[in-house]
N, C-alpha and C positions, 0 to 999 in steps of 0.2 A: 263445710268450715276445719280453715284451716289450725292441724294439731299448735298448744301451746307449749313451749318446751321446756319448761320449769316445770309445769303440769308431768306431763309424758319424763320428767330426770325425777317427779313425784314417786309416780308408781313403779318405777324404779328400783329409784330406796326404797317401796314402801315390800314390796317383795322380797325384796335382799334380806329389809327386815325381818319379814316373815320368814324365813329360813334360817337365819342367824338365831329365828325364837323355838325353830324347835329344837336347830339346834342340840344349842346353849342348856334350853329348857329340859332337853332328857335325860339327861343324866342330875334333875335336880332333889339332893338326898341326901338325907343325915347322914348315911357313912362315908363320906366326904369330909376332908376337914374345911375350921368356919370359912379361909377364906377360898376354897373353890367355889360352896355358899354362898358367898356377897359376891368376889365376881359373875355366876350365873347369873341370879337372881338382879342384879345390877344393869348387864346385857340385854337379860331377855325382861326388864322393866321395860328401856327404852325402847324395844321392839313391837313393845306390845299391843301399845297404838294405832300397828298398822292397820286392824282392821278397820276398823272406826274413820280410822282417815278415812281407806279408799274410799267405802260409803255416804261418807264428806264430800270428796271427787265428787261424787256422785248425785249426792242436790244442790252440792255450791253450781252443777252445771245442768241439770235436770236434766230425769234420762228420760231421752227419745226414744219411745216401743219404735225397734227395725226386721224386717221381716230375714232383712238378714243376717245381721248381730248374733240373732235373736238363734236361728237354725246353724252359724256359723258356731255357736260355743256348743251348743247340744252336740253337733260333729266330734266335735274335739274333747268332750268329755265325753266322747263312745269310743271316741279310738283310744282314748287314751289307756282307759277302762280296759274295753275287749283286750288290744295288745295288750298290758301286762298279766291279764292273769290266763291268756295265750305265755306269757314267756313262760310262767313258774308252771306253767300246765306238761307246758315240752319239759323243763326245768328238774318234769317229775316230784317239786313241795309238793304236799301234802293239803290236801286243800280243802275247806270243807262244803259240803254243798248247798249250804243259806248262803259262806264266801259266796258260792260262783253267782247263786242267781244277782243278791245283790249289787252284783262286777253281770250284769248283764246289761241290769237298771242299775246305776252308778246313782242318774235324779231321779228320780220316784226313793231311793233306798235310801238313800243320802250316803254318799261314799267320801265327797268331801261334805262336808254340814253349811258350809261359807257356801262354795256353787246354787245350793236345794234350795236357800234361806233368802242369799240372792240374786235368781231367776225367779222365785214368789215376787221378792219389791219389784224390779222388773215390768210381768206381767200389771199386778195394782198400781206402776208409773202414772198411766195415764190417765186414772184416775182422780189418786193424791196434785198432778198437774193442774190437772181440773176445777180441784176442789178447792188447789190456795190460789187458785187467778180470780176467782169468785169472794173470797174471805178480801174482806175490810183488813186493816193495817190488825186488827181491831183484835177482830174475829181473830183471824191469826194469831194471835200472842197466846191468846185466850186457850182455844186446843193448846198451843204447843205448851204451857204450863203443863195441860191435862193430862198429855200427854206423860214430858216427860215428869213430870208429879208419879204416877203409875210406876215409871223406869225406873227412875231412885226411891220411889220404896220397897222396889221388887230389889236395890238389890239389899237395902236395910236388912229385911226383915224379912232374905229371901224368900219367896216368892216368885216363887218358877210358874206356875202356874200362868203370871204374866208373864214375864220380859224370859224367865230361860237363862237367868242369865249374862242375857248379852247374847245367847245362842239362838232368839225366833229375831221370826222375824214385822212381831212386835217392832222390836228396840232399836231391827234399822228405818224402822220407820220414822222413829222419832229422834234416830241422827237425819233421814233424809231429810226429816221436815226444819232441822235444825238449822240444816245448810242450806235451803231455801230462806227460810226468811232471812238472813245474812247476806246472800247472796240478793234476792225482791231488795232488800230496803237496805244495801249499801255499808252492813254492820262491821267493822275491818279492822283489824287486832292487833297494834303498831311493837307491840313483845312478844312473837308469835315464841323467840325462841326462853322468856319468861312462861311463857304460858304450859314450853313444852316439857323445860326441866323441871319445872317445879314441883309438879304433882310429884310425874318422878321420883323425885330425891325426899317425896314425902311416905310414897308407896315402899321406898327402900328402909325408914326412918320408922312406919310400922309397922313392918313387917317383921322388925327385931326383936321389939317389948314385948310380945311372949311371950318370947325364946323356953322362958323357964317356968311360966301354961302352958305351956301343949308345943304341937310340936309345929314350929318350922315353917316347912312345908308345906302346913293348913293354912300360914297365914299366908303370907305369898301368891296359894292362889287364891286363895278368898278375896286376895285386893286386888287376885288379875281379870276376875269377872266384869267383861266390856260394860257397864251397865254402871261400874265407878263412875261416879262425878269424876274422878280424880286425872281416870284413860279419857272421855270425854271429852274438857279441855286440852289437856295435856293434846289428845290427835287433832285437838282445831288451831293448836299453837301448830303443832306441826306445816299443817297445808298451809296457814299462810305466815309464815318464813319463804315455802319457795311461791306464792302467789306473790310476790314482792319483787319474784327477780326478772327481772326482763333480759330476756335473750334467745335468741333461732341456734340451733344444733338439727341438722335430718339425719345427721347415727341418730340421735334420742328418740325423735320421732319414727325413725325405723326401728326400734329394738326393742321400744318402748309395746308393742299390742303384739310382742312374742310372748310378754311376757305372765301374764295368765297362767300360759305348761308350765314353768314352774312351779307351780302353787298344787297343779295337777299331780304331773310327777309326784313330786320328793315326796305328796305327801300324801301319795293313797295306800293306805296299808298293808300292801303284802312287798312292795318297796322299799318303805324306814319297819320293815318288822327286819328286813336286813341291818339297813344306816344306824336302825337304834342298834342294835350290837357290833356294832362299826364303831361308834360315838364310847359305846363303855367299854367298850377296847381303851378308845383314847384317854374316857376319864380313865381310870384308873391307870393306866401307866405312867404319865404325867400329874397323877394328884397332889407333888411334893410339888411340884411346878408349876404353876401355876402359867403364871407367864408364862413360859412354854403351854404349856398347856390351851391358853389364850391365843396364841397363831396360829394351834396346829386347827382345835375346830373352824378357828377365821380364813384360815388358804380349807381344808373341806366345804364349808359355807361358799366361799366363791365355788371352788370347782364345784358341786354342785347344777351354783346357775348358771354356769357359763355352759354347762353342757346342756342344762337343761334347755337353753334360749338353741342352743342348737340343735338338736334335737328339734322343736319344732319347729323352728324355719324349714329344716323342708320337707313334716307335715302342712305346711300351707304351702311349699312349693306343690303337693303332690293333691291336697285339696280342696285349696281357696277356686281351679277349675271348677270343680261339684260341687261346693258351694254357688258360685258364680252363675251356674247350671237350674238346676232348685231354682234359685231366688229367681231368675225372671220366672218363667211356670208356674211361677205363686202369681208377678207382678201382674197381670192378669185377671187379679182375685178381689185389687187394694184392699192386699192386709192392712198394712201404713196407715188407716186411719184416721193414728191423734196425731 
């Protein structure tokens, strides 16, 4: 299947939004002035929808379980986890035995929460796809309402046992099914930009209400839970902004597959422990010059994004032949049964 440049561009934008989120969100604390808080909360709220949107893309086009892709993702995770761990050990950094074990088994230990949850979604996607094809439109709608109801109840009543604030397989299944429903029955949002920005504006406004009653940071983080219906709507709106674009660009198609490594590299706990200190220094230095702080953090985010893309390009050049060889040996077992 030929890559759609508009969707590949969206993947790149989403990954850059995740970098922006982590950079700007890192120092949202009340010790800085109101202007810094407002600037950081607006940027972060604009970007927090990236995770839901990424899962929505998977649901809209449907996950096709492929042995090669699964193996490639596993090798990619192991490579970065082991390499980063080795570098920090060689540098003499103080790393606990628990951290070492976690990094040796990054997927099962949840070094990257999104990767672990998404891989589970990939594994169960064939079952979801078969069930969705079997359901009538009415049956699918009733199921979707039930799933979404518990997802939203988990948000409004803090029922973490169900959806875990959106950091769960359950929430990913809900987003996946919403996307499959909209794709299967050709449901389009005509005003994607409005659907994307209106919920963001509402979250920023709502987060300012509790200022005198409790901590602003607590307010904004409670609204940033992924099963917040406003974030779900915003993610869907963002998807349809790009869905309506029609163009082809080979450069975008080539670099988009590199983007997931940006998340694996910059969001590794050991790497981020160093990056967080730098962001803290930059925020403290420019906290009284909000415009300068914004552009400094923006340039820092761009640098992270570009460097990580380059690192992944080199890694793929070395490891893609290895993945091809493993996949070739496993192909005789016909594991791609779905």
